[in-house]
Backbone as CSV, one residue per row, in Angstrom:
resi,resn,N_x,N_y,N_z,CA_x,CA_y,CA_z,C_x,C_y,C_z
1,MET,-6.122,-255.246,100.147,-6.789,-254.028,100.559,-6.206,-253.575,101.898
2,GLY,-6.015,-252.264,102.078,-5.419,-251.716,103.290,-6.400,-251.663,104.440
3,ALA,-5.873,-251.271,105.560,-6.681,-251.150,106.771,-7.633,-249.971,106.652
4,GLU,-8.774,-250.082,107.309,-9.727,-248.978,107.352,-9.316,-248.046,108.492
5,ILE,-9.015,-246.791,108.155,-8.577,-245.790,109.130,-9.669,-244.746,109.256
6,ILE,-10.146,-244.535,110.483,-11.185,-243.534,110.748,-10.756,-242.719,111.964
7,THR,-10.872,-241.404,111.875,-10.604,-240.523,113.003,-11.889,-239.781,113.324
8,LYS,-12.280,-239.815,114.607,-13.546,-239.218,115.030,-13.344,-238.292,116.224
9,PHE,-14.092,-237.181,116.220,-14.219,-236.382,117.431,-15.094,-237.182,118.380
10,ARG,-14.733,-237.211,119.658,-15.454,-238.050,120.601,-16.170,-237.220,121.660
11,VAL,-17.293,-237.739,122.124,-18.049,-237.153,123.232,-17.929,-238.101,124.418
12,ALA,-18.240,-237.586,125.594,-18.102,-238.394,126.807,-19.098,-239.551,126.804
13,SER,-18.582,-240.747,126.935,-19.373,-241.959,127.096,-18.480,-242.977,127.784
14,ASP,-19.059,-244.022,128.305,-18.254,-245.069,128.946,-17.246,-245.651,127.957
15,GLU,-17.692,-245.846,126.715,-16.820,-246.408,125.687,-15.647,-245.475,125.387
16,THR,-15.925,-244.186,125.215,-14.861,-243.217,124.927,-13.860,-243.152,126.072
17,VAL,-14.345,-243.068,127.300,-13.457,-242.986,128.465,-12.590,-244.243,128.551
18,SER,-13.175,-245.403,128.350,-12.423,-246.654,128.385,-11.346,-246.672,127.298
19,GLN,-11.704,-246.259,126.099,-10.743,-246.233,125.000,-9.609,-245.245,125.277
20,LEU,-9.945,-244.058,125.773,-8.911,-243.071,126.071,-7.987,-243.538,127.193
21,LEU,-8.553,-244.121,128.236,-7.710,-244.630,129.317,-6.743,-245.701,128.794
22,HIS,-7.235,-246.568,127.932,-6.376,-247.592,127.338,-5.269,-246.947,126.492
23,LEU,-5.634,-245.998,125.648,-4.651,-245.345,124.779,-3.616,-244.556,125.582
24,ILE,-4.080,-243.811,126.565,-3.171,-243.002,127.393,-2.214,-243.901,128.165
25,THR,-2.741,-244.948,128.776,-1.909,-245.876,129.553,-0.902,-246.587,128.663
26,THR,-1.351,-247.104,127.543,-0.455,-247.837,126.642,0.621,-246.932,126.071
27,SER,0.247,-245.732,125.638,1.256,-244.829,125.072,2.257,-244.380,126.138
28,ALA,1.801,-244.169,127.367,2.719,-243.803,128.453,3.679,-244.954,128.756
29,GLU,3.179,-246.182,128.755,4.047,-247.342,128.977,5.078,-247.459,127.859
30,GLU,4.642,-247.246,126.612,5.573,-247.321,125.489,6.653,-246.240,125.584
31,ARG,6.274,-245.074,126.026,7.183,-243.932,126.050,8.100,-243.915,127.277
32,PHE,7.573,-244.274,128.441,8.314,-244.051,129.682,8.765,-245.308,130.427
33,SER,8.474,-246.484,129.901,8.797,-247.713,130.648,10.295,-247.899,130.888
34,LYS,11.130,-247.289,130.072,12.578,-247.423,130.264,13.140,-246.394,131.232
35,THR,12.363,-245.369,131.561,12.875,-244.319,132.452,12.164,-244.262,133.800
36,LEU,10.961,-244.819,133.888,10.212,-244.816,135.141,9.964,-246.249,135.603
37,THR,9.893,-246.411,136.896,9.532,-247.728,137.423,8.048,-247.962,137.126
38,PRO,7.628,-249.207,137.040,6.204,-249.474,136.822,5.322,-248.819,137.898
39,ALA,5.782,-248.832,139.144,4.997,-248.231,140.235,4.869,-246.724,140.059
40,ALA,5.957,-246.050,139.655,5.916,-244.594,139.451,4.995,-244.235,138.287
41,LEU,5.063,-245.021,137.226,4.205,-244.766,136.071,2.740,-244.995,136.422
42,THR,2.451,-246.065,137.123,1.076,-246.351,137.549,0.548,-245.248,138.449
43,GLN,1.378,-244.795,139.388,0.954,-243.725,140.292,0.664,-242.440,139.516
44,TYR,1.543,-242.077,138.605,1.340,-240.875,137.802,0.031,-240.956,137.019
45,LEU,-0.170,-242.062,136.328,-1.371,-242.215,135.507,-2.639,-242.238,136.349
46,SER,-2.612,-242.936,137.473,-3.819,-243.032,138.301,-4.148,-241.705,138.978
47,ASN,-3.138,-240.872,139.224,-3.388,-239.549,139.807,-3.874,-238.540,138.774
48,ARG,-3.425,-238.688,137.559,-3.745,-237.689,136.528,-4.952,-238.066,135.665
49,TYR,-5.117,-239.340,135.381,-6.172,-239.772,134.463,-7.112,-240.744,135.157
50,THR,-8.278,-240.273,135.504,-9.331,-241.106,136.065,-10.542,-240.958,135.157
51,PRO,-11.489,-241.865,135.250,-12.697,-241.690,134.444,-13.352,-240.319,134.672
52,LYS,-13.396,-239.857,135.916,-14.020,-238.565,136.205,-13.265,-237.404,135.562
53,THR,-11.922,-237.402,135.660,-11.165,-236.295,135.068,-11.303,-236.297,133.548
54,LEU,-11.339,-237.474,132.952,-11.522,-237.529,131.498,-12.904,-237.039,131.087
55,VAL,-13.932,-237.449,131.796,-15.286,-236.973,131.483,-15.346,-235.457,131.614
56,ASP,-14.754,-234.917,132.679,-14.735,-233.468,132.864,-14.002,-232.770,131.713
57,GLN,-12.884,-233.326,131.281,-12.141,-232.729,130.174,-12.901,-232.842,128.849
58,ILE,-13.504,-233.977,128.618,-14.254,-234.179,127.372,-15.457,-233.253,127.329
59,ASN,-16.119,-233.059,128.462,-17.319,-232.220,128.507,-17.021,-230.723,128.540
60,ASN,-15.766,-230.340,128.697,-15.393,-228.934,128.699,-15.482,-228.408,127.264
61,PHE,-16.258,-227.350,127.058,-16.479,-226.835,125.706,-15.214,-226.291,125.048
62,ALA,-14.177,-226.017,125.827,-12.916,-225.532,125.262,-12.071,-226.668,124.695
63,ASN,-12.446,-227.908,124.989,-11.625,-229.061,124.614,-12.273,-229.911,123.542
64,GLN,-11.412,-230.598,122.785,-11.863,-231.602,121.826,-10.919,-232.793,121.904
65,TRP,-11.479,-233.973,121.926,-10.706,-235.211,121.913,-11.020,-235.963,120.631
66,LEU,-9.999,-236.478,119.985,-10.158,-237.271,118.777,-9.535,-238.642,119.008
67,ILE,-10.131,-239.652,118.433,-9.564,-240.997,118.463,-9.482,-241.504,117.032
68,THR,-8.333,-242.094,116.696,-8.148,-242.724,115.393,-8.268,-244.229,115.572
69,TYR,-9.033,-244.841,114.689,-9.277,-246.287,114.723,-8.668,-246.930,113.482
70,VAL,-8.039,-248.076,113.665,-7.541,-248.887,112.569,-8.325,-250.186,112.609
71,ASP,-9.126,-250.400,111.589,-10.013,-251.567,111.539,-10.857,-251.684,112.805
72,GLY,-11.341,-250.545,113.294,-12.229,-250.509,114.454,-11.540,-250.539,115.803
73,VAL,-10.210,-250.634,115.827,-9.450,-250.708,117.080,-8.811,-249.345,117.349
74,PRO,-8.980,-248.796,118.564,-8.356,-247.506,118.874,-6.834,-247.586,118.708
75,ALA,-6.275,-246.660,117.909,-4.850,-246.698,117.590,-4.106,-245.448,118.044
76,GLY,-4.841,-244.380,118.336,-4.199,-243.144,118.760,-5.233,-242.107,119.120
77,TYR,-4.735,-240.999,119.689,-5.646,-239.937,120.104,-4.952,-238.591,120.035
78,ALA,-5.758,-237.549,120.024,-5.263,-236.176,120.117,-6.190,-235.416,121.054
79,PHE,-5.601,-234.489,121.790,-6.337,-233.626,122.714,-6.058,-232.189,122.306
80,LEU,-7.114,-231.465,121.946,-7.031,-230.069,121.524,-7.794,-229.192,122.498
81,THR,-7.305,-227.968,122.712,-8.024,-227.037,123.571,-7.863,-225.615,123.046
82,SER,-8.858,-224.800,123.331,-8.766,-223.381,122.973,-8.267,-222.559,124.153
83,ARG,-7.987,-223.227,125.267,-7.445,-222.539,126.443,-5.932,-222.474,126.349
84,GLY,-5.380,-221.437,126.954,-3.931,-221.306,126.999,-3.482,-219.974,126.444
85,PRO,-2.198,-219.704,126.591,-1.678,-218.415,126.130,-1.706,-218.307,124.614
86,VAL,-1.873,-217.085,124.150,-1.900,-216.812,122.712,-0.682,-215.947,122.391
87,GLN,0.093,-216.371,121.416,1.290,-215.633,121.045,0.929,-214.293,120.418
88,GLU,1.873,-213.367,120.544,1.700,-212.050,119.955,1.403,-212.206,118.465
89,GLY,0.511,-211.409,117.986,0.128,-211.484,116.580,-1.122,-212.323,116.354
90,TYR,-1.513,-213.109,117.347,-2.706,-213.941,117.232,-3.825,-213.469,118.157
91,ALA,-3.605,-212.364,118.862,-4.623,-211.834,119.772,-5.899,-211.547,118.995
92,GLY,-7.027,-211.968,119.564,-8.319,-211.750,118.927,-8.682,-212.791,117.887
93,LYS,-7.798,-213.739,117.617,-8.072,-214.797,116.645,-8.326,-216.105,117.374
94,LYS,-9.064,-216.969,116.734,-9.324,-218.278,117.325,-8.064,-219.126,117.199
95,VAL,-7.544,-219.541,118.345,-6.330,-220.346,118.387,-6.648,-221.651,119.111
96,VAL,-6.201,-222.752,118.540,-6.389,-224.057,119.154,-5.011,-224.641,119.450
97,HIS,-4.832,-225.138,120.658,-3.565,-225.720,121.093,-3.644,-227.241,121.030
98,LEU,-2.618,-227.840,120.497,-2.498,-229.295,120.506,-1.808,-229.680,121.809
99,VAL,-2.564,-230.265,122.733,-2.067,-230.610,124.062,-1.357,-231.955,124.054
100,ASP,-1.949,-232.925,123.372,-1.383,-234.267,123.357,-1.722,-234.931,122.036
101,PHE,-0.792,-235.741,121.537,-0.950,-236.429,120.260,-0.160,-237.728,120.359
102,GLU,-0.828,-238.856,120.268,-0.162,-240.159,120.405,-0.735,-241.177,119.420
103,ILE,0.161,-241.927,118.808,-0.203,-243.105,118.017,0.537,-244.278,118.651
104,LEU,-0.158,-245.351,118.948,0.477,-246.519,119.552,1.516,-247.105,118.596
105,HIS,2.592,-247.646,119.164,3.684,-248.198,118.354,3.195,-249.240,117.353
106,ALA,2.209,-250.015,117.734,1.701,-251.064,116.844,1.127,-250.499,115.545
107,TYR,0.779,-249.213,115.547,0.163,-248.592,114.373,1.048,-247.515,113.754
108,ALA,2.311,-247.482,114.156,3.231,-246.449,113.673,3.463,-246.534,112.165
109,ASP,3.374,-247.722,111.612,3.627,-247.902,110.183,2.365,-247.844,109.328
110,THR,1.284,-247.370,109.910,0.037,-247.227,109.152,-0.174,-245.746,108.851
111,VAL,-1.234,-245.430,108.141,-1.544,-244.020,107.863,-2.394,-243.413,108.981
112,ALA,-2.453,-244.097,110.118,-3.228,-243.592,111.253,-2.726,-242.229,111.702
113,ARG,-1.417,-242.051,111.770,-0.832,-240.773,112.185,-1.282,-239.643,111.252
114,GLN,-1.216,-239.888,109.959,-1.612,-238.865,108.977,-3.092,-238.531,109.103
115,SER,-3.913,-239.533,109.325,-5.348,-239.306,109.493,-5.610,-238.406,110.699
116,LEU,-4.914,-238.688,111.802,-5.102,-237.897,113.015,-4.595,-236.466,112.830
117,ILE,-3.451,-236.310,112.199,-2.914,-234.971,111.927,-3.887,-234.165,111.075
118,GLU,-4.403,-234.775,110.029,-5.327,-234.064,109.134,-6.574,-233.617,109.865
119,LYS,-7.090,-234.439,110.759,-8.299,-234.086,111.503,-8.019,-232.955,112.504
120,CYS,-6.774,-232.883,112.986,-6.395,-231.814,113.917,-6.280,-230.450,113.228
121,MET,-6.094,-230.460,111.926,-5.878,-229.188,111.203,-7.139,-228.405,111.019
């Protein structure tokens, strides 16, 4: 039997913030560890992502955060917002921007990515 994959829209809670901080930090380390020093990466993450900034972003009505779980373990996330520029031809229509989308390398070979993409649509 395969892994249980669940993708959920998340609200601000200690658990959600902890999971997002873990996912953001891990995905940044996976992506940038070969180009940035550990100190530079830590400084960037600590300046940009704090529990307070995440709570503020999660509680903003223009934003939505999703987390995908594989067998109950956070495996990836997506950040959507209705803020931002709207291309010509879409004026007056509801437009949602995909700000960030990450699946941890450990779950790259699962259907976690597809689950997260489908929930973003």
